[in-house]
C-alpha beads as a LAMMPS data file, in Angstrom:
LAMMPS data file: protein, C-alpha beads

82 atoms
81 bonds

1 atom types
1 bond types

-500.0 500.0 xlo xhi
-500.0 500.0 ylo yhi
-500.0 500.0 zlo zhi

Masses

1 110.0

Atoms # bond

1 1 1 0.000 0.000 0.000
2 1 1 1.156 3.481 -0.718
3 1 1 1.037 6.298 1.779
4 1 1 -1.654 7.979 -0.311
5 1 1 -3.822 4.838 -0.135
6 1 1 -3.380 4.597 3.626
7 1 1 -4.381 8.231 4.168
8 1 1 -7.335 7.874 1.813
9 1 1 -8.518 4.809 3.715
10 1 1 -8.196 6.610 7.042
11 1 1 -10.138 9.608 5.715
12 1 1 -12.935 7.384 4.435
13 1 1 -13.182 5.485 7.725
14 1 1 -13.271 8.747 9.687
15 1 1 -16.039 10.118 7.466
16 1 1 -18.076 6.951 7.913
17 1 1 -17.702 6.919 11.700
18 1 1 -18.706 10.559 12.253
19 1 1 -22.468 10.002 11.674
20 1 1 -22.431 7.109 14.162
21 1 1 -20.765 9.284 16.791
22 1 1 -23.148 12.153 16.048
23 1 1 -26.082 9.810 16.609
24 1 1 -24.508 8.774 19.920
25 1 1 -24.282 12.459 20.867
26 1 1 -27.980 12.929 20.149
27 1 1 -28.882 9.777 22.084
28 1 1 -26.820 10.861 25.102
29 1 1 -28.314 14.362 25.077
30 1 1 -31.829 12.893 24.898
31 1 1 -31.063 10.674 27.913
32 1 1 -29.775 13.689 29.836
33 1 1 -32.867 15.717 28.868
34 1 1 -35.130 12.937 30.119
35 1 1 -33.250 12.689 33.403
36 1 1 -33.324 16.462 33.881
37 1 1 -37.099 16.397 33.370
38 1 1 -37.727 13.557 35.824
39 1 1 -34.973 13.568 38.456
40 1 1 -35.140 15.554 41.655
41 1 1 -31.940 17.578 41.685
42 1 1 -30.622 20.410 43.771
43 1 1 -30.453 23.781 42.064
44 1 1 -26.644 23.786 41.831
45 1 1 -26.493 20.252 40.448
46 1 1 -29.286 20.999 37.949
47 1 1 -27.490 24.158 36.773
48 1 1 -24.220 22.258 36.354
49 1 1 -25.900 19.446 34.411
50 1 1 -27.812 21.869 32.198
51 1 1 -24.557 23.687 31.467
52 1 1 -22.852 20.399 30.596
53 1 1 -25.763 19.430 28.352
54 1 1 -25.622 22.770 26.535
55 1 1 -21.861 22.493 26.169
56 1 1 -22.250 19.007 24.648
57 1 1 -24.851 20.294 22.177
58 1 1 -22.469 23.051 21.075
59 1 1 -19.490 20.694 20.792
60 1 1 -21.382 18.053 18.835
61 1 1 -22.954 20.683 16.598
62 1 1 -19.526 22.144 15.840
63 1 1 -18.206 18.727 14.851
64 1 1 -16.221 18.138 18.044
65 1 1 -18.059 14.871 18.557
66 1 1 -15.578 13.137 20.859
67 1 1 -15.362 16.165 23.146
68 1 1 -19.162 16.308 23.227
69 1 1 -19.319 12.619 24.109
70 1 1 -16.801 13.177 26.899
71 1 1 -19.051 15.867 28.383
72 1 1 -22.216 13.766 28.019
73 1 1 -20.361 10.859 29.610
74 1 1 -19.578 12.965 32.672
75 1 1 -23.167 14.210 32.893
76 1 1 -24.540 10.695 32.509
77 1 1 -22.237 9.486 35.286
78 1 1 -23.526 12.235 37.577
79 1 1 -27.096 11.147 36.763
80 1 1 -26.295 7.428 37.136
81 1 1 -27.243 6.735 33.523
82 1 1 -25.632 3.673 32.016

Bonds

1 1 1 2
2 1 2 3
3 1 3 4
4 1 4 5
5 1 5 6
6 1 6 7
7 1 7 8
8 1 8 9
9 1 9 10
10 1 10 11
11 1 11 12
12 1 12 13
13 1 13 14
14 1 14 15
15 1 15 16
16 1 16 17
17 1 17 18
18 1 18 19
19 1 19 20
20 1 20 21
21 1 21 22
22 1 22 23
23 1 23 24
24 1 24 25
25 1 25 26
26 1 26 27
27 1 27 28
28 1 28 29
29 1 29 30
30 1 30 31
31 1 31 32
32 1 32 33
33 1 33 34
34 1 34 35
35 1 35 36
36 1 36 37
37 1 37 38
38 1 38 39
39 1 39 40
40 1 40 41
41 1 41 42
42 1 42 43
43 1 43 44
44 1 44 45
45 1 45 46
46 1 46 47
47 1 47 48
48 1 48 49
49 1 49 50
50 1 50 51
51 1 51 52
52 1 52 53
53 1 53 54
54 1 54 55
55 1 55 56
56 1 56 57
57 1 57 58
58 1 58 59
59 1 59 60
60 1 60 61
61 1 61 62
62 1 62 63
63 1 63 64
64 1 64 65
65 1 65 66
66 1 66 67
67 1 67 68
68 1 68 69
69 1 69 70
70 1 70 71
71 1 71 72
72 1 72 73
73 1 73 74
74 1 74 75
75 1 75 76
76 1 76 77
77 1 77 78
78 1 78 79
79 1 79 80
80 1 80 81
81 1 81 82
């Protein structure tokens, strides 16, 4: 394989994986939204989680999917969401 072929393959695989990760972002945000609507949380915790949720939306929307997933992962851990 040539270097050009390797880089082309990597680019194609990255392009194919992005929609899957974006869907995961949307799924995680939906789970957080549901928990925020149903869980009894203190005002400080709710504000922190809402901020994290909004940050994840911005990151995922800007194409920073992995960073968005990291934020949703932290929020889900705080909410005890698997």
